[in-house]
C-alpha positions as CSV (number, residue, x, y, z in Angstrom):
1,M,-12.9,-49.7,16.9
2,T,-14.7,-46.4,16.8
3,A,-13.3,-43.8,14.5
4,R,-12.0,-40.7,16.3
5,I,-12.4,-37.3,14.8
6,G,-10.6,-34.3,16.3
7,V,-12.2,-30.9,16.5
8,V,-9.9,-28.0,17.1
9,T,-10.9,-25.1,19.3
10,F,-9.2,-21.8,18.7
11,P,-9.8,-18.6,20.7
12,G,-13.1,-17.3,19.1
13,S,-14.3,-20.7,17.8
14,L,-18.1,-20.8,17.9
15,D,-19.1,-24.1,16.3
16,D,-16.8,-26.6,17.9
17,R,-19.4,-28.1,20.1
18,D,-22.0,-28.3,17.3
19,T,-19.3,-30.1,15.2
20,Q,-18.6,-32.5,17.9
21,R,-22.3,-33.3,18.2
22,A,-22.6,-33.9,14.4
23,I,-19.7,-36.3,14.6
24,R,-21.3,-38.2,17.4
25,L,-24.6,-38.4,15.5
26,A,-22.8,-39.9,12.6
27,G,-21.4,-42.7,14.8
28,A,-17.9,-41.5,15.4
29,E,-16.1,-40.3,18.6
30,P,-15.4,-36.6,18.7
31,V,-12.1,-35.6,20.3
32,A,-11.5,-32.1,21.5
33,L,-8.2,-30.6,20.4
34,W,-6.8,-27.3,21.8
35,H,-5.0,-24.8,19.6
36,K,-1.9,-24.6,21.7
37,D,-1.4,-28.4,21.8
38,K,0.6,-30.0,19.0
39,D,-0.6,-33.4,20.0
40,L,-3.5,-34.6,17.8
41,K,-4.2,-37.5,20.2
42,Q,-4.0,-40.1,17.5
43,V,-7.2,-39.0,15.8
44,D,-8.2,-40.4,12.4
45,A,-9.4,-37.1,11.0
46,V,-9.6,-33.4,12.0
47,V,-12.2,-30.7,11.6
48,L,-11.4,-27.0,11.8
49,P,-14.7,-25.5,12.9
50,G,-16.5,-22.2,12.2
51,G,-16.2,-19.1,14.3
52,F,-14.1,-15.9,14.4
53,S,-10.7,-17.2,15.6
54,Y,-8.6,-14.5,17.2
55,G,-11.3,-12.1,16.3
56,D,-10.5,-12.3,12.6
57,Y,-7.7,-9.8,13.2
58,L,-5.3,-9.2,10.3
59,R,-7.3,-11.6,8.1
60,A,-9.8,-14.3,8.9
61,G,-7.7,-17.3,9.8
62,A,-4.4,-15.6,9.5
63,I,-3.4,-15.9,13.1
64,S,-4.9,-19.3,13.7
65,R,-2.8,-20.6,10.9
66,F,0.3,-20.2,13.2
67,S,-1.3,-22.0,16.2
68,P,0.9,-24.9,17.4
69,V,-1.8,-27.4,16.6
70,M,-1.7,-26.3,12.9
71,E,1.9,-27.3,12.6
72,T,0.9,-30.9,13.2
73,V,-2.3,-30.6,11.1
74,I,-0.4,-29.3,8.1
75,E,2.2,-32.0,8.4
76,Q,-0.3,-34.8,8.7
77,A,-2.7,-33.4,6.1
78,K,0.2,-33.5,3.6
79,A,0.7,-37.2,4.6
80,G,-3.0,-38.0,4.0
81,L,-4.9,-37.2,7.2
82,P,-8.5,-36.2,6.3
83,V,-9.1,-32.5,7.2
84,L,-12.3,-30.6,6.9
85,G,-12.4,-26.8,7.3
86,I,-15.8,-25.2,7.9
87,C,-16.2,-21.5,7.4
88,N,-13.4,-20.0,9.5
89,G,-11.8,-23.4,9.2
90,F,-11.8,-23.0,5.4
91,Q,-10.2,-19.6,5.9
92,V,-7.5,-21.2,8.0
93,L,-6.9,-23.9,5.4
94,T,-6.3,-21.3,2.7
95,E,-4.0,-19.3,5.0
96,A,-2.1,-22.5,5.7
97,H,-1.8,-23.2,2.0
98,L,-3.4,-26.6,2.3
99,L,-6.0,-25.2,-0.1
100,P,-5.4,-22.7,-2.8
101,G,-6.9,-19.2,-3.1
102,G,-8.1,-17.0,-0.3
103,M,-11.1,-15.4,1.4
104,L,-12.1,-11.7,1.3
105,G,-15.0,-9.7,2.8
106,N,-18.4,-10.3,1.3
107,D,-18.9,-8.1,-1.8
108,H,-22.0,-6.5,-0.2
109,L,-19.9,-5.7,2.9
110,H,-22.4,-7.2,5.3
111,F,-22.6,-10.3,7.5
112,I,-25.0,-12.8,5.9
113,C,-26.9,-15.6,7.6
114,R,-29.3,-17.8,5.6
115,D,-30.1,-21.3,4.4
116,Q,-28.1,-21.7,1.2
117,K,-28.8,-24.0,-1.8
118,L,-25.7,-25.8,-3.0
119,R,-24.8,-28.2,-5.8
120,V,-22.4,-31.1,-5.0
121,E,-19.8,-31.0,-7.7
122,N,-17.3,-33.6,-6.4
123,A,-18.6,-36.7,-4.5
124,D,-15.2,-38.4,-4.6
125,T,-13.5,-36.8,-1.6
126,A,-13.1,-38.3,1.9
127,W,-15.8,-35.9,3.1
128,T,-18.3,-36.0,0.3
129,A,-18.6,-39.7,-0.8
130,D,-22.1,-40.1,0.7
131,Y,-23.4,-37.4,-1.7
132,T,-23.8,-37.8,-5.5
133,A,-22.4,-35.4,-8.0
134,G,-25.0,-33.0,-9.1
135,Q,-27.1,-33.4,-5.9
136,E,-28.7,-30.2,-4.7
137,I,-28.6,-29.6,-0.9
138,H,-29.5,-26.8,1.6
139,I,-26.9,-25.9,4.2
140,P,-26.9,-22.9,6.6
141,L,-24.4,-20.1,5.8
142,K,-23.2,-17.4,8.1
143,N,-20.1,-15.3,7.3
144,M,-18.6,-11.9,6.9
145,D,-15.5,-12.9,4.9
146,G,-16.8,-15.6,2.7
147,R,-15.8,-14.4,-0.8
148,Y,-13.6,-17.0,-2.4
149,V,-11.0,-15.5,-4.7
150,A,-8.1,-16.9,-6.7
151,D,-6.1,-16.0,-9.8
152,Q,-7.4,-17.2,-13.2
153,Y,-4.7,-19.9,-13.4
154,T,-5.8,-21.4,-10.0
155,L,-9.5,-21.1,-10.9
156,D,-8.9,-22.9,-14.3
157,K,-6.9,-25.6,-12.5
158,L,-9.6,-26.2,-9.9
159,E,-12.3,-26.4,-12.5
160,G,-10.3,-28.5,-14.9
161,E,-9.3,-31.0,-12.2
162,G,-12.8,-31.3,-10.7
163,R,-11.7,-29.8,-7.4
164,V,-14.6,-27.5,-6.9
165,A,-16.5,-29.5,-4.3
166,F,-19.6,-27.3,-3.9
167,R,-21.1,-24.4,-5.8
168,Y,-23.7,-21.9,-4.8
169,L,-27.0,-22.2,-6.6
170,D,-29.7,-19.6,-7.3
171,F,-27.9,-16.9,-5.3
172,N,-24.2,-16.1,-4.8
173,P,-24.2,-14.9,-1.2
174,N,-20.8,-13.3,-1.0
175,G,-19.4,-12.7,-4.5
176,S,-17.3,-15.8,-4.6
177,L,-15.7,-16.3,-8.0
178,N,-17.3,-19.0,-10.1
179,D,-19.9,-19.4,-7.4
180,I,-17.5,-21.5,-5.5
181,A,-18.7,-22.6,-2.0
182,G,-16.1,-25.3,-1.3
183,I,-13.0,-26.9,-2.8
184,T,-10.7,-29.9,-2.2
185,N,-7.0,-30.5,-2.6
186,E,-5.6,-32.8,-5.3
187,A,-5.6,-35.9,-3.0
188,G,-9.2,-35.3,-1.9
189,N,-8.4,-35.6,1.8
190,V,-8.6,-31.9,2.6
191,V,-11.9,-30.1,2.0
192,G,-13.0,-26.6,2.8
193,L,-16.4,-24.9,2.5
194,M,-18.1,-21.8,3.8
195,P,-21.5,-23.2,4.6
196,H,-22.0,-25.1,7.9
197,P,-23.0,-28.7,7.5
198,E,-22.9,-29.3,11.3
199,H,-26.0,-27.1,11.5
200,A,-28.0,-29.4,9.2
201,V,-27.7,-32.8,10.9
202,E,-31.1,-33.1,12.8
203,P,-34.6,-32.3,11.6
204,L,-35.6,-30.5,14.8
205,I,-32.8,-27.9,15.0
206,G,-30.8,-25.7,12.6
207,S,-32.1,-25.7,9.1
208,G,-34.7,-28.5,9.9
209,R,-32.8,-30.6,7.3
210,T,-30.2,-33.3,7.5
211,D,-28.4,-32.4,4.3
212,G,-25.1,-31.8,6.3
213,L,-24.9,-35.2,7.9
214,P,-23.3,-37.0,4.9
215,F,-20.1,-35.0,5.5
216,F,-19.7,-36.9,8.7
217,T,-21.0,-40.2,7.6
218,S,-18.7,-40.0,4.5
219,I,-15.6,-39.7,6.6
220,L,-16.7,-42.4,9.0
221,K,-17.2,-44.9,6.2
222,K,-13.9,-44.0,4.7
223,L,-12.1,-44.6,8.0
224,V,-14.0,-47.8,8.8
225,N,-13.3,-49.2,5.4
226,A,-9.6,-48.1,5.3
């Protein structure tokens, strides 16, 4: 049976179609999920894609966190459903308290768009198992509110428990504390990151690399072998 991975569309989502294509390229079936619908259509995993949901009013992800679909996502994520938040999706996950910390405006106060070098810090999550710890990859980055922040206790806990999933290398593009580009929850089923792996899955488009494809092959293998 083909694994089914849902992709939520909020008002203002930009990268839902790109994410669906990445899922399809990995060999799974993408399932479109609408923000007003609590029904997850029996998917095996969920991706919250990038964009500017609800125009980033109040705070990035703050309104989307209260969308009807998120009620079910939060409940099922706590029960073990794999969830990936990309860029705006990461912001939504912090607002929903599925991941700790929060996102603020870039320290240079400008939108940034570039290919970003990352180091994989944790290859033991549902979404990163096809990487190796210490691997260096290049993933496109595009954000205005990408500065990850948390209190010192939370940062120490993330570092001590190995829950920093990805770290910026060579250049910190937004002022994120500890150069954090992505994190995971304690169980490893929920991962959020600011860079966009769905834009690095084919050699002819996006970054010209396929460094982002292992996100989607990782979850596929986990679901198939479950």
